[in-house]
Structure formats: C-alpha cells, structure tokens
C-alpha positions as CSV (number, residue, x, y, z in Angstrom):
1,M,-40.0,-23.4,19.8
2,S,-35.8,-22.6,19.5
3,T,-32.8,-24.4,18.2
4,P,-30.0,-24.4,20.8
5,V,-27.2,-23.3,20.1
6,S,-24.9,-26.3,20.8
7,D,-27.2,-27.7,17.9
8,V,-26.9,-25.1,15.3
9,L,-23.0,-24.9,15.8
10,S,-22.6,-28.6,15.0
11,T,-23.5,-28.7,11.9
12,P,-20.5,-28.1,9.1
13,A,-21.6,-25.3,7.9
14,A,-22.5,-23.6,10.6
15,A,-19.1,-24.1,12.4
16,A,-16.9,-22.8,9.3
17,A,-18.8,-19.8,9.6
18,Y,-18.3,-19.0,13.2
19,A,-14.5,-20.7,13.0
20,P,-11.4,-18.3,13.9
21,E,-9.6,-16.7,10.9
22,P,-6.4,-18.5,10.5
23,N,-3.3,-16.4,11.8
24,P,-2.1,-14.2,9.2
25,A,1.3,-14.9,7.9
26,P,4.2,-13.6,10.1
27,V,5.5,-10.4,9.5
28,A,9.4,-10.5,8.4
29,P,11.3,-8.3,11.9
30,A,12.7,-4.3,10.9
31,S,16.5,-4.1,9.1
32,P,18.3,-2.2,11.7
33,G,17.2,1.6,11.9
34,F,14.0,0.9,10.3
35,V,11.3,3.3,11.3
36,L,7.3,3.2,10.7
37,S,6.1,6.1,10.2
38,T,3.0,7.7,9.2
39,V,2.6,10.9,7.0
40,D,-0.5,13.0,7.2
41,L,-2.0,14.7,3.4
42,S,-2.9,18.0,3.3
43,D,-7.2,18.1,2.5
44,A,-5.5,19.1,-1.1
45,A,-3.8,16.0,-1.3
46,Q,-6.0,14.0,0.2
47,A,-8.8,15.7,-2.8
48,L,-6.6,14.8,-5.8
49,S,-6.1,11.1,-4.0
50,L,-10.2,11.0,-3.7
51,E,-10.5,12.1,-7.5
52,E,-7.9,9.9,-9.0
53,Q,-9.3,7.3,-6.8
54,G,-13.1,7.8,-9.0
55,E,-14.3,10.2,-6.6
56,N,-16.7,13.2,-7.5
57,P,-16.2,16.6,-5.9
58,S,-19.4,16.5,-3.9
59,E,-18.2,13.3,-2.6
60,I,-14.4,14.5,-1.9
61,A,-15.7,17.8,-0.1
62,Q,-18.1,15.8,1.9
63,A,-15.2,12.9,2.7
64,L,-13.1,16.5,3.8
65,G,-16.0,17.9,5.7
66,T,-15.6,21.1,3.6
67,S,-17.6,22.6,0.6
68,V,-17.5,21.6,-2.8
69,A,-16.5,25.3,-3.7
70,I,-13.1,24.4,-1.5
71,V,-12.7,21.2,-3.2
72,D,-13.0,23.4,-6.8
73,G,-9.9,25.1,-5.8
74,Y,-8.4,22.1,-4.7
75,L,-8.7,20.3,-8.0
76,G,-8.2,23.3,-10.3
77,I,-11.5,23.4,-11.6
78,A,-12.5,27.1,-12.2
79,V,-16.4,27.4,-11.8
80,P,-17.5,30.8,-13.0
81,T,-18.5,33.1,-10.0
82,N,-21.3,35.0,-11.0
83,A,-23.0,31.2,-12.9
84,S,-26.6,31.4,-11.6
85,T,-26.9,35.6,-12.3
86,P,-27.7,35.6,-16.3
87,V,-26.3,38.4,-18.6
88,P,-28.3,41.1,-20.0
89,A,-28.6,40.9,-23.4
90,A,-27.2,44.3,-25.4
91,S,-29.7,46.6,-26.9
92,T,-30.5,47.7,-30.2
93,T,-30.7,50.8,-29.5
94,E,-27.6,51.9,-27.6
95,S,-26.2,55.2,-26.4
96,V,-23.2,56.6,-29.1
97,P,-20.8,58.3,-27.1
98,A,-19.7,61.3,-28.4
99,Q,-16.5,62.0,-30.9
100,S,-13.6,64.0,-30.0
101,S,-11.7,65.6,-31.8
102,D,-8.1,65.3,-32.9
103,V,-7.5,68.6,-33.5
104,P,-7.2,71.4,-31.0
105,D,-9.5,74.3,-30.6
106,K,-8.8,77.1,-32.0
107,V,-8.8,79.5,-28.3
108,G,-6.6,83.0,-28.4
109,L,-5.9,82.7,-32.0
C-alpha cells in the first residue's frame, strides 16, 4: 500500500524538505566601466593551487589529467631518474690504473 503524495507533503517536516530555497540577496549593480572577466589558469598554476589546498601529487595529476611526473615538475619536486635501478656495490678487487710518470722518456739522448 502506498501513501499518496499529497499526504506526504502535508506534514510540516516534509513540506520544509521540499520548500523552495529563499532568493539570494540582490547583487548591487556593477559600477560603470566594470567588466566581469574570468582567467584560465595554466596547469602549473592549477597544480600549485591544488597543492596549497592540501592535495597530493597523484590527486593533482588525476584532476589535471596528466602524469605524476609532470605534476612533480610543476611543484618543483626532484625525483631521481633511475630511482628503481639499484646502485651496484663497489667491488673489493678494483683494478689499479697504470701510473703515469711526470718525467718524459729519454728518447734520442
């Protein structure tokens, strides 16, 4: 059994939930010569703005539709180029380079 819509809207709580929002305060007319304009921010400026709002680089990259590496560049985050490649340990038996002499050979004496 369903309840008719008129019965639902007749209760004070339901009527308040469906009441239209009050009109916003009237806006004062613009002064003469005033031009409303918008500015499109560059991706770098948007990344900086989002970082200031607490977003992390992966969230910023997703919002801008770009990669985290590009966002890191916008934010000045330095990431090693070969971060996943381990650095080999130095061997204990390194070869010693041949020693050169500062004294020229005595050729032709």
